[in-house]
C-alpha positions, 0 to 999 in steps of 0.5 A, spaced: 158 622 392 162 621 398 169 619 400 170 613 403 177 612 407 182 606 406 189 604 408 191 607 401 187 614 402 180 615 399 175 613 394 170 618 391 164 614 389 161 618 382 154 617 379 154 612 374 149 616 370 154 622 370 159 617 368 155 615 362 153 622 360 160 624 360 162 618 356 157 621 350 160 628 350 164 630 343 167 636 341 161 638 338 158 639 345 162 644 348 164 651 346 171 654 345 173 659 350 174 667 348 181 667 351 187 663 352 191 664 359 198 662 361 203 663 366 210 665 365 215 661 370 222 659 372 222 651 373 226 649 379 227 642 380 228 642 387 230 635 387 230 629 383 229 624 388 222 620 389 219 615 393 215 612 387 218 609 380 212 610 375 214 607 369 213 613 364 217 618 368 224 620 366 224 625 372 226 621 378 233 619 379 235 613 383 239 613 390 246 615 389 244 619 382 239 624 385 240 631 385 238 637 390 239 644 388 242 648 394 239 655 396 244 659 392 242 655 386 235 656 388 236 664 389 240 664 382 235 661 378 229 665 381 233 671 379 234 669 372 227 668 372 225 675 375 229 678 370 226 675 364 219 677 367 217 671 370 211 671 375 212 664 378 217 660 381 215 652 379 218 648 384 217 641 382 220 634 385 218 627 386 214 625 392 218 625 399 224 621 398 224 615 402 230 612 406 234 609 400 236 617 399 241 617 404 245 622 401 239 627 400 237 626 407 244 627 409 245 634 405 239 637 408 241 635 415 247 639 413 244 645 411 239 645 417 233 642 414 229 636 417 226 634 411 225 636 404 218 639 405 222 644 411 227 645 405 221 647 400 218 652 405 225 656 405 226 655 397 219 659 397 221 664 401 227 665 397 222 666 391 218 671 394 224 675 396 227 675 389 220 677 386 216 671 384 210 667 387 211 660 388 207 654 386 209 648 388 208 641 386 211 636 392 207 630 391 202 627 396 202 631 402 198 631 409 193 636 411 198 638 416 204 639 411 199 643 407 197 648 413 205 649 413 207 650 406 200 654 404 203 660 408 209 661 402 205 659 396 201 662 391 198 656 389 200 648 389 198 642 385 199 635 384 196 631 378 191 625 380 193 622 373 187 617 374 183 613 379 184 607 375 189 602 378 194 601 372 200 597 371 204 604 370 204 605 377 205 598 379 211 596 383 213 596 391 213 603 391 207 605 388 203 611 387 195 610 388 189 613 386 187 614 393 193 617 396 192 623 390 185 624 392 187 624 399 192 630 397 187 634 393 182 633 399 187 636 404 189 642 399 181 644 399 181 643 407 187 648 408 184 653 403 190 652 397 188 654 390 190 648 387 192 645 380 191 637 378 189 633 372 189 627 368 194 623 364 192 620 358 195 614 355 198 610 361 193 604 360 187 607 363 180 606 359 175 612 357 171 610 363 177 611 368 178 618 365 170 620 366 171 617 373 177 621 374 174 628 372 168 627 376 172 625 382 176 632 381 169 635 380 166 632 387 172 635 391 172 642 388 164 642 389 166 640 396 172 645 397 172 650 391 179 650 391 181 647 384 183 652 379 185 648 373 185 641 371 190 639 366 189 634 360 196 631 359 198 626 354 203 621 355 209 622 351 214 617 349 221 617 352 227 613 354 223 609 360 217 609 357 214 605 350 207 608 351 204 611 345 203 618 344 195 619 344 192 621 337 189 628 336 182 625 336 183 622 343 185 628 346 180 632 343 175 627 346 178 627 352 179 635 353 171 636 351 170 631 356 174 635 361 170 641 359 163 638 360 165 635 367 168 641 370 164 647 373 165 653 368 170 657 373 175 651 373 180 652 367 181 646 362 189 646 360 193 643 356 201 643 355 203 646 349 209 643 348 206 636 349 199 637 346 197 639 339 194 645 342 192 649 336 187 643 334 184 643 341 182 650 342 175 649 339 174 643 344 174 648 350 181 649 353 182 656 356 189 655 359 196 653 356 199 652 363 206 655 365 211 656 360 218 658 361 222 663 357 229 661 361 228 653 363 227 647 360 221 642 362 225 638 366 219 633 367 219 632 359 226 635 357 225 632 350 219 637 349 221 644 348 216 650 351 214 654 345 216 661 345 211 667 346 209 667 338 208 660 339 203 661 344 200 667 340 199 662 334 195 657 338 190 663 340 190 665 333 188 658 331 182 659 335 180 666 334 182 667 341 186 673 345 192 671 349 193 673 356 198 672 361 196 670 369 199 669 375 200 662 378 194 664 382 187 665 378 184 671 379 178 669 383 182 667 389 186 674 389 184 679 395 180 684 393 185 690 392 189 686 387 183 682 384 181 685 377 175 688 376 169 684 374 171 678 377 167 675 382 171 672 388 171 665 390 167 663 396 172 663 402 175 657 405 171 654 411 177 655 415 181 661 413 180 668 412 182 668 405 185 664 399 192 668 399 197 668 405 200 674 407 207 673 405 204 672 398 199 678 398 205 683 401 209 680 395 204 682 390 203 689 393 210 691 394 212 698 391 218 695 387 219 693 380 217 686 381 210 688 385 208 692 379 209 687 374 205 682 379 200 687 379 200 688 372 199 681 370 194 680 376 189 686 373 190 682 366 193 688 363 200 685 364 205 685 358 206 679 354 213 682 352 217 682 358 222 687 354 216 692 355 215 690 363 
């Protein structure tokens, strides 16, 4: 496999024989996990401005209507999350706003920030100050942007969605698979523990799903940075008439992901969007970030399950339920990594996967640091009232 660059990013060539093998996979071909993990987060929608106009997305707002949280609002949401026992500050927003979003750019300039990424850096610092580990999903980034933002992030992510050109991404301001693949590669080159995934039901075919999963695998094999892959079904909403994929479609898609990916890469489904209890035997081992204090602002009509709801999913599969940090255990430094977990090979141009600001936050001798270390060890409390 190799990556070829063009004006839209990169293209990953995948082995046709591997595609054919993956297309034959069924749930009977994979094993169920022994445990399910999740992260407790506070979801912080830094801005709803986005340069793209994907037809299935309700998150973005048009120019003149887009919101931008202030530093004070970011700090307050982080404090609420930390008080609720969260470990992760999930910063999500649309890709860097283009020139149409004059009000957003003017407000950022008034606050003293040159760009939304400059502001994201400060928001991550605030999260660390308040006892949370930042996980940012800022859309397409260059290697230079990753080099800056990794210094204040425990992990980062972007959904590949699909390597296919689908009508859902059409329009003058369109998202391209090449841009997404280039972003995933750039994260790997900068040593960022990374989350990505596929979106099922936006017009792609089964072969497209197989090729997408194999492209992700190829980038992980080169850089070792993909910690989890989300298999997410599209859901109907006010902007989209895409039908929600059926259970059998999701079972096959999840099984394909488990078969395609190395064992160390987790397969995740969002428990507020997917019939997670019916997918445990297909190889999922993670339920993603779940918030006890905020909505899923990308899919606001679909409420997060509570802790009992997560336990019921684990019980359905005969699994144990454990809490994790936004950074998976193998990427953690030795002094905070749980015993028995083999470390990930070091990134090629970094001393380690976790920046000093995040490492220091985990090691701090305060209530937040003790909570973070407990979750890192794997014996952190599932009930925040016992933290």
